[in-house]
Structure formats: C-alpha cells, structure tokens
C-alpha positions in Angstrom: 117.6 20.2 55.8 114.7 19.5 53.6 112.5 22.5 52.9 108.8 22.3 53.5 106.4 22.2 50.6 103.9 24.3 52.5 104.5 26.8 55.4 101.7 28.3 57.4 102.5 31.2 59.7 100.1 32.8 62.2 97.1 31.9 60.1 93.8 33.3 61.4 90.5 33.2 59.6 87.0 34.4 60.6 83.5 33.9 59.2 81.6 36.9 60.6 81.6 36.5 64.4 83.0 32.9 64.2 86.8 32.4 64.4 87.6 29.3 62.4 91.4 29.4 62.8 93.4 31.1 65.5 97.1 31.8 64.8 97.9 28.5 63.2 101.6 27.7 62.2 102.5 24.4 60.6 104.4 22.8 57.7 103.8 20.1 55.1 106.9 18.1 54.3 107.7 16.1 51.1 107.6 12.3 51.2 105.1 12.3 54.1 101.4 12.1 54.9 100.5 14.7 57.5 97.2 14.0 59.2 94.8 16.6 60.4 92.3 15.6 63.2 90.1 17.4 65.6 86.5 17.6 66.9 83.6 18.9 64.8 84.1 22.5 63.8 87.8 22.4 64.8 88.8 24.2 61.5 90.1 21.3 59.5 88.1 22.0 56.3 88.8 25.8 56.5 92.6 25.0 56.7 92.4 22.8 53.6 90.4 25.3 51.6 92.9 28.1 52.5 95.8 25.9 51.4 93.9 25.0 48.1 93.5 28.7 47.4 89.7 28.6 47.6 89.8 31.1 50.5 92.1 34.1 50.7 94.1 34.4 54.0 92.8 37.2 56.2 95.7 37.2 58.7 99.0 35.4 58.6 100.8 33.9 55.7 100.6 30.7 53.5 103.5 29.8 51.3 103.2 26.9 48.8 106.4 26.0 47.0 107.7 29.5 47.6 104.5 31.2 46.3 102.6 33.5 48.7 98.9 32.4 48.5 97.7 36.0 49.3 99.4 37.5 46.2 100.6 34.6 43.9 98.0 31.8 44.4 97.6 31.2 40.6 101.3 30.2 40.3 100.9 27.6 43.0 97.6 26.1 41.7 99.3 23.8 39.1 101.1 22.1 41.9 98.1 21.5 44.2 95.7 18.6 44.1 92.5 19.0 46.2 89.9 16.3 46.9 87.0 17.9 48.9 84.5 16.1 51.1 82.1 14.0 49.0 84.8 13.7 46.4 84.1 16.9 44.2 82.7 14.9 41.3 80.1 15.9 38.7 77.6 13.0 39.2 75.8 13.5 35.8 79.1 13.0 33.9 80.7 9.7 33.3 84.0 8.6 34.8 85.8 9.5 31.5 84.1 12.8 31.3 85.0 13.8 34.9 88.7 13.0 34.1 88.5 15.0 30.9 87.0 17.9 32.7 89.8 17.9 35.3 92.4 17.5 32.6 90.9 20.6 30.8 91.1 22.6 34.0 94.8 21.8 34.4 95.5 22.5 30.7 97.0 19.0 30.0 97.8 18.3 26.3 96.4 15.3 24.5 99.4 13.0 24.9 100.0 13.8 28.6 96.2 13.5 29.3 96.0 10.1 27.6 99.1 8.7 29.4 98.0 9.9 32.9 94.4 9.0 32.5 95.2 5.4 31.3 97.6 4.9 34.2 95.2 6.3 36.9 92.3 4.2 35.6 94.4 1.1 35.7 95.9 2.0 39.1 92.5 2.6 40.7 90.7 -0.3 39.0 88.2 2.1 37.3 89.2 1.1 33.7 86.1 -1.1 33.2 83.8 1.7 34.3 84.8 4.7 32.1 81.3 5.0 30.6 79.4 4.8 33.9 78.0 8.0 35.4 79.8 9.1 38.5 76.4 9.2 40.3 76.0 5.5 39.7 79.3 4.5 41.2 79.6 2.9 44.7 81.1 5.0 47.5 84.4 3.3 47.1 84.5 3.9 43.4 83.6 7.5 43.8 86.4 7.8 46.3 88.9 6.5 43.8 87.6 8.6 41.0 87.9 11.7 43.1 91.5 10.8 44.0 92.3 10.1 40.3 91.0 13.6 39.3 93.1 15.2 42.1 96.2 13.3 40.9 95.9 14.1 37.2 98.1 17.1 37.3 100.7 15.2 39.3 100.6 17.7 42.2 103.5 18.3 44.6 100.9 19.0 47.3 97.9 16.7 47.7 95.1 17.9 50.0 92.5 15.3 51.0 89.5 16.4 53.1 88.0 13.4 54.9 88.3 11.1 51.8 87.2 8.0 53.6 83.8 9.1 55.0 81.0 6.8 53.9 83.1 4.0 52.3 83.7 0.5 53.6 86.9 -0.7 55.3 88.2 -2.4 52.3 87.9 0.7 50.2 89.6 2.8 52.9 92.5 0.4 52.9 92.7 0.6 49.1 92.7 4.4 49.2 95.5 4.4 51.7 97.5 1.9 49.6 97.0 4.1 46.4 98.1 7.3 48.1 101.1 5.6 49.8 102.2 4.1 46.5 101.9 7.4 44.6 103.8 9.2 47.4 106.6 6.7 47.2 106.8 7.0 43.4 106.7 10.8 43.4 109.3 11.2 46.2 108.9 14.9 46.4 105.1 15.0 47.0 103.5 15.8 50.3 100.0 14.9 51.5 97.7 16.6 54.0 95.0 14.1 55.0 92.1 15.4 57.2 90.3 12.5 58.7 87.7 11.5 61.3 89.2 7.9 61.4 92.0 7.9 64.0 93.4 4.6 62.8 94.3 6.5 59.6 95.9 9.3 61.6 98.0 6.8 63.5 99.6 5.7 60.2 100.6 9.3 59.3 104.2 10.7 59.6 102.9 13.7 61.7 99.5 14.7 63.0 98.1 18.2 63.5 95.5 18.2 66.2 93.0 21.1 65.9 90.4 22.2 68.4 88.2 25.3 68.2 90.5 26.7 65.6 93.7 26.3 67.7 96.6 24.0 67.0 96.9 21.9 70.2 99.6 19.5 68.9 101.9 18.9 66.0 103.9 15.7 66.4 104.4 12.1 65.2 101.6 9.8 66.4 104.0 8.1 68.9 104.3 11.3 70.9 100.5 11.2 71.5 100.9 7.7 72.9 104.0 8.0 75.1 102.2 9.7 78.1 99.6 6.9 78.2 102.0 4.0 78.8 100.6 1.9 81.7 97.3 3.8 81.8 95.1 1.7 79.4 93.2 -1.4 80.5 90.6 -3.7 79.1 87.9 -4.8 81.5 86.4 -8.2 81.1 82.6 -8.0 81.7 79.5 -10.1 81.3 78.1 -9.3 77.8 74.8 -7.9 79.1 76.7 -5.5 81.4 79.0 -3.8 79.0 77.2 -0.6 78.8 76.6 -0.4 82.5 80.2 -1.0 83.3 81.3 1.6 80.8 78.9 4.1 82.4 80.2 3.4 85.9 83.8 3.6 84.8 83.3 6.9 83.0 81.8 8.4 86.1 84.8 7.5 88.3 87.2 10.4 89.0 90.3 8.2 88.2 89.1 7.4 84.7 89.8 9.7 81.7 87.9 7.7 79.2 85.7 4.5 79.0 84.1 2.9 76.0 82.6 -0.3 74.9 84.9 -2.3 72.7 83.1 -5.5 71.6 83.0 -7.8 74.6 85.2 -5.7 76.8 85.3 -2.1 78.1 88.4 -0.1 77.3 89.5 2.2 80.1 92.1 5.0 80.1 93.2 6.2 83.5 94.1 9.8 84.4 97.8 10.5 85.0 98.8 9.1 88.4 95.7 7.1 89.0 96.1 3.6 90.4 95.2 0.6 88.1 91.6 -0.6 88.6 90.9 -3.6 90.9 89.8 -6.7 88.9 86.2 -6.2 90.1 86.1 -2.4 89.7 83.0 -1.0 88.1 81.4 -4.5 88.0 84.1 -6.0 85.8 85.4 -9.5 86.3 89.0 -8.7 85.4 91.4 -5.9 84.2 94.2 -6.5 81.7 96.8 -3.9 80.7 96.8 -3.1 76.9 98.8 -0.9 74.6 97.5 2.7 74.1 96.3 3.6 70.6 96.1 7.0 68.9 92.4 7.5 69.8 93.4 7.3 73.5 95.9 10.1 72.9 93.4 12.1 71.0 90.9 11.9 73.9 93.6 12.7 76.4 94.6 15.9 74.5 91.0 17.0 74.5 90.2 16.3 78.2 88.9 19.8 78.7 86.2 19.4 76.0 82.8 19.1 77.7 81.0 15.8 77.1 77.3 16.0 78.0 76.0 13.1 80.0 73.4 10.9 78.2 69.8 11.9 79.0 67.3 9.8 80.9 65.1 8.1 78.3 61.5 7.1 78.9 60.8 3.5 78.2 59.3 2.8 74.8 56.0 1.2 74.2 56.5 -2.3 75.6 55.2 -5.6 74.3 55.2 -9.1 75.7 57.0 -10.3 72.6 60.8 -10.1 73.0 61.4 -10.0 69.2 61.4 -6.6 67.7 62.4 -7.4 64.1 62.0 -10.8 62.3 63.3 -11.3 58.8 62.6 -14.5 56.9 64.1 -15.1 53.4 63.8 -11.5 52.5 64.2 -10.8 48.7 64.4 -7.6 46.7 65.0 -7.5 42.9 65.5 -4.6 40.7 64.5 -6.0 37.2 67.0 -8.9 36.8 69.3 -7.7 39.5 69.1 -9.5 42.9 69.9 -6.8 45.4 68.9 -8.9 48.5 68.9 -12.6 48.3 66.9 -14.5 51.0 68.3 -12.8 54.1 67.1 -14.0 57.5 67.9 -12.6 61.0 66.2 -11.4 64.2 66.7 -8.4 66.5 65.5 -8.6 70.1 64.1 -5.7 72.1 66.9 -3.8 73.9 69.5 -5.1 71.4 71.8 -3.1 69.2 72.2 -5.0 65.9 74.7 -3.7 63.3 74.2 -4.4 59.6 77.6 -4.2 57.8 78.8 -4.7 54.3 80.8 -3.3 51.5 79.4 -0.5 49.3 76.8 -2.0 47.1 76.4 -5.2 49.1 72.6 -4.8 49.7 72.6 -3.5 53.3 71.0 -0.2 52.4 68.3 -2.0 50.4 67.6 -4.3 53.4 67.5 -1.3 55.7 65.0 0.6 53.5 62.7 -2.5 53.3 62.6 -2.8 57.0 61.9 0.9 57.4 58.9 0.5 55.1 60.5 2.7 52.4 60.8 -0.1 49.9 58.5 -3.0 49.3 60.1 -6.5 49.4 59.9 -8.7 46.3 59.5 -11.8 48.4 60.0 -13.2 51.9 58.5 -12.0 55.2 59.5 -9.2 57.6 57.8 -8.4 60.9 58.6 -5.1 62.5 57.2 -4.5 66.0 54.9 -7.5 65.3 53.5 -5.9 62.1 53.9 -7.5 58.7 55.6 -5.0 56.3 53.8 -6.5 53.3 50.3 -6.3 54.8 50.5 -3.5 57.4 53.3 -1.2 56.4 51.7 2.0 57.8 51.2 0.3 61.3 54.8 -0.9 61.3 56.2 2.6 60.3 54.2 4.1 63.3 56.4 2.1 65.7 59.7 3.0 64.0 62.1 5.9 64.5 64.4 6.6 61.6 67.6 8.7 61.5 68.8 9.0 58.0 72.4 9.3 56.8 73.3 13.1 56.8 70.2 13.4 59.0 67.5 14.6 56.5 66.8 17.8 58.3 65.3 20.9 56.8 68.3 23.3 56.8 66.4 26.5 56.3 64.0 25.7 59.2 65.0 26.4 62.9 65.6 23.6 65.3 62.2 24.1 66.8 60.5 24.2 63.4 62.2 20.9 62.5 60.9 19.3 65.7 57.4 20.6 65.1 57.4 19.2 61.5 58.6 15.7 62.6 56.1 15.7 65.4 53.3 16.2 62.9 54.8 13.5 60.6 54.7 11.1 63.5 51.1 12.0 64.3 51.6 13.9 67.5 49.1 16.7 68.3 48.1 19.2 70.9 49.5 18.8 74.4 51.2 15.5 73.5 53.2 17.2 70.7 54.1 20.2 72.9 55.3 18.0 75.7 57.4 15.8 73.4 59.1 18.8 71.8 59.9 20.4 75.1 61.4 17.2 76.5 63.5 16.8 73.3 64.9 20.3 73.7 65.9 19.5 77.2 67.1 16.0 76.9 69.3 16.6 73.8 70.7 20.0 74.9 69.0 21.9 72.1 67.2 24.7 73.9 70.0 27.2 73.5 69.9 26.7 69.7 66.1 26.3 69.4 65.7 29.3 67.0 68.9 28.6 65.0 68.6 27.4 61.4 69.4 23.6 61.3 71.6 24.1 58.3 74.0 26.4 60.2 74.5 24.0 63.2 77.8 22.1 63.8 77.7 18.5 62.7 77.4 17.1 66.2 74.4 19.4 67.1 72.7 18.3 63.8 73.2 14.7 64.9 71.5 15.4 68.2 68.6 17.1 66.5 68.1 14.3 64.1 68.1 11.8 66.9 65.7 13.9 69.0 63.3 14.1 66.0 63.5 10.3 65.4 62.5 9.7 69.1 59.7 12.2 69.5 57.0 9.5 69.3 58.9 7.1 71.6 59.3 4.3 69.0 59.8 0.6 69.8 62.5 0.4 67.1 65.2 2.9 66.1 66.8 2.7 62.6 70.2 4.4 62.3 71.7 4.8 58.8 75.4 5.7 59.1 74.6 7.8 62.1 78.2 9.1 62.9 79.6 9.3 59.4 82.3 12.0 59.5 82.0 12.9 63.2 84.8 13.0 65.6 85.4 10.5 68.5 84.1 12.8 71.2 80.8 13.3 69.4 80.6 9.6 68.6 81.0 8.7 72.3 78.3 11.1 73.3 76.0 9.7 70.6 76.5 6.1 71.6 76.0 6.8 75.2 72.5 8.0 74.3 71.9 4.9 72.1 73.0 2.6 74.9 70.6 4.3 77.3 67.8 3.8 74.7 68.6 0.1 74.3 68.6 -0.3 78.1 65.1 1.2 78.1 64.0 -1.5 75.8 64.4 0.1 72.3 65.6 -2.2 69.6 68.3 -0.5 67.5 69.3 -1.5 63.9 72.3 0.4 62.6 74.2 0.4 59.4 77.8 1.5 59.5 81.1 1.5 57.6 83.0 2.4 60.8 84.3 -0.7 62.6 85.0 1.0 65.9 81.3 2.0 65.9 80.3 -1.6 65.2 82.1 -2.5 68.5 79.2 -0.9 70.3 76.7 -3.4 68.8 75.5 -6.5 70.7 75.4 -8.5 67.5 76.4 -7.9 63.9 75.4 -9.2 60.5 77.6 -8.9 57.4 76.0 -8.7 54.0 77.9 -9.3 50.7 76.4 -9.6 47.2 72.9 -9.5 48.7 73.5 -12.4 51.1 74.0 -12.6 54.8 77.5 -14.2 55.1 78.1 -14.0 58.9 76.4 -13.1 62.1 77.5 -13.0 65.7 78.9 -10.8 68.4 82.0 -8.7 67.6 84.1 -11.2 69.6 82.6 -14.1 67.7 83.5 -12.5 64.3 87.0 -11.8 65.4 87.4 -15.3 66.7 86.4 -16.7 63.3 89.4 -15.2 61.6 92.0 -15.6 64.3 95.1 -17.4 63.1 98.7 -17.9 64.3 99.8 -15.1 62.0 96.9 -12.9 63.1 96.4 -13.7 66.8 94.6 -10.5 67.7 92.5 -9.5 64.7 90.6 -6.3 64.8 87.0 -6.1 63.8 88.1 -4.5 60.5 90.4 -7.5 59.9 87.4 -9.8 60.5 85.1 -7.8 58.3 87.5 -7.9 55.3 88.4 -11.6 55.8 84.8 -12.7 56.0 83.7 -10.7 53.0 86.6 -12.0 51.0 85.9 -15.6 52.1 82.3 -15.3 51.0 83.3 -14.2 47.5 80.8 -13.6 44.8 77.6 -15.7 44.6 77.4 -18.5 42.1 75.7 -17.6 38.8 72.1 -18.5 38.6 71.4 -21.8 36.8 
C-alpha cells in the first residue's frame, strides 16, 4: 500500500479564544490532487500554514515525508512548495528577480537554477515577460508566476491556498492544466488545493470538507453526489420571475437548496421529498438533472444558518427606465487603447454582468462609470447624469462596493458606517436612521463594536454592502463582490442583491466567477477593450452550442466567445 506524503493526526489549533481546527486527521497521497473546501473561517488557510511549517502545531501531530513538523520542520521544508493567497510575490521585483529570490531561498546552484527557471518560464508562458515587475502583471500571470516560484524546488508536497481567486476562467483552466501536467511528470508529488470554486474540487481525487474547524467529510467527489441521485431538478420559469421562483422554492420545507442558474432555477430536494409538480413555485416545468459537487457541498452543510434576505426600501425612482447608457465609450492611457468604443445599456431593476479576461478593459470601464476615471471620448449617462459634465451629481446616485471591500480595518463596524454615511452626505437624524437600519438589515448589530479587519470574510462582505447602500442609491456597482467566498455566503449575498433589483435598483457587477454570472439578467463580455458579446446567460450558451458540446456551461461560452473574438486588428 502506498504511504502518504503527509499525515495529520488529531490536529487542533487555537488563536486565543478562537479554535481554528478541532482534532483534524487526514492524509495527502502521492499522484493526486486533494481538495480542501469549506465555508468562510472553516480552517482551510490555518491547515495549509501548519502543513507549510509557518505555524507550529499546538495539539496533535503533522508528519511530512517522515519528518515531525513539531521537532523536525526544517528537514521537511525542502520538499514543500507553498503558494499562499494573493500568490506570495514581491510586486516591486521583476519576474526574473522573484524567481531568483525563491531559488536563493531554496539554495539552488547556478546550473539547476538556470535549467528549472528556463523550463518553468516556458511552461507557464512567462518567458517574454521576465523583465516586467510582478505588480504590473495581470491576475492570471501573477498566478502562474506564484506557481512557478512554488515549483522551483521540485517539491514532493505542493500546497496551494485558493490560487484561482481573482483570475478569469481561462487562466483557471491553464493553472489546472499546469498543475496536472507537473503532477503526472513527477509521479510521486502530492497536491493539497484549497479552493472556493467547487468545480475545481469536483476534479480532485479526494476532497476534505471543513466547517468551523471540524473535518465533516474526507472522500472522493463522487461520494458527495451519490446521496443526491433523483433529488435535483431544473425549473423552467419566465425570465422575469427567476428570483421570485427561487425565493418561493427556498422557503418550501421539501427543498434543501434553490438558486438561479441562468434562465432556470436549480432545486435540490431534501431526502425523501416528492419531486416538484411542473407548476410548483410558479415554474412552468421541472426536469431532473444530474447532481454536481456544489449540491453535495450544500447538503453536507445543511445545518449552517443562512440568514433570509432583508426587506429593502425602494430606491429613488425615476420615470426613465434606463439607469446606465454607454455610447462609444473610449479610454486611452497614452497610446494604449484600454476601452475601445463600448456601448450598452442597463435598465432599472436589472442585474448586468460585465465579464472579461484579466486586462481586457472591464475594470477600466467600471471605474469610468463609477466616476473614478474620466473617459477619453464617448458618452456615459448614469442615473440620467452625464459623467463628463456632471460627475459629482452622478456619483451621488451610485453605491459602490469595491473588490476586497475597501473597509477601514482598524475602525469598528459602527465607525465604518458612520464614515461612509458622511461620505455620502448623510447628516443628523437621517444618518442615524440609515445606520441603525443597516445594522439590523445586514445582521451587524452583534458585531457593531468589532474592528472591521478582524471580521470573517462573509461579515466584511455584508458590512461593505451595507455601507454602499446607506444613501439608497439608484445604481449599485459591485466589483468582484464574492471573490474567494464560499457558496453559502455567495447565496446569501445574491439573495440580497436580487431583493435590491426587485426594488428597482440597477446593478452592474464585474466577476470572474461564472456561477455568479448566472444570477445576472444580461451579460456583456469585453476582450481587448471591445464589447464582443451581449445577451442573457442562456443566449451566450446557445451561441457556442455544437453537436460536440450540446450542453455548454457559461464558462465554456465565455472562453469560446473570447477566443473567437481574438485580438483587435492593428491600427492603420
């Protein structure tokens, strides 16, 4: 029988009064990718840091290639490769300098360093960019550089802590292909891959499911799915009723989970529940479908509380049904065309997703529409205000939730809300009432005096959304709002956003997560600064459907449409 590379026995770890891990026992086997999944604050990162030797075990035992990490961690370090969240790079060093630094840390001699660096640069496609600063790379290129640094020492154990967060679907697929190829070549290497993307976990040989520091399951992905056979259905619904049907289904005692999935609602029944009638919950039909790993994840965490979305007051209404109008929008940075004559419209009460590869121009477009960046040319109307001529008036009608939330970590929840209320021009009794309502609606009252920087990721997300909505804006801008959060937190978040849209708020969201894009009413895909496709999620999937790909996912559609658009023709 093959011996494990890593053995964890009875591992418990505490940070003051918080128990991060509770008696964990598991193994990492060679020739296999082992996934680690779980809700926010489940203990995933703590586990990886302990295995990497960055934390010393408090209780229990960790053995890596026969070395006890409590007494002999130094001997194991040469065989461990670790890629932390945000890739662990030095952004003021070039690609070559980052690789040299990691080679120095591992004590590689000149000949070995040159051979391995050359191969990894070629393998990851980074060879043309060796002189570029790491901070100037796209998310996908940073991801590949972080992996190359972790692989320089040819480790037997590779630890990856959410390596795909913040990168586009094509880059995620490339990373998976690189790791899988290296795993096949090495033969005796084992990988532990912590991820918030459950489609990645479904491809792993085994999956560890953590919750609240406890190991709930350790099994192949298929074992998570087996109990769900015959319990998963897709409900056909009128497009305008998707969110309402999902809410009705989720409230039914027979339903374990319900979520919007493009033009349908996906429903998972509780064990023993009868299949839904074709017209159940306002649907026009119900079709059985195969369970997926995310269904098994939710089923395993059925006891995790999921707050109901709050009631949301209607926004400032206008007779005009158009919230955002973009006509031939252009943005240049010197000679570089970042956004090239983009045009689209977002209606009130609509959720519009702006998608694109890293560096495609979607963030630049987003920043222009938020009033943070002045357009070079074209016209953009936000809540009826022209961004070129009345940017301050337009910004007053906008709520903005930045990626990573832009909170002040040293300030309390209450102090953050007070600060943002002042930024949005709220004063006196109006400000006090808005803050009190935010504390109640977003379940923040119990943590009102906690420092924002110490909150779990899901609570930070609620706080950031509450701050963006204090002044009841007409339009809400969301920049990668659920990057790195687990499916439970993502469901809660999108239930709130759906309630906002139903109250008349227009929502513009950027995302790299295709399951998240399924919640959108319409999508626009940007590539090389140009809008290459628009439509509903169902429309985009239909555009790439072929006999060899009869049921394309939205990720399949995204990659195919981006590849079909190619690079723009050079200027004359």
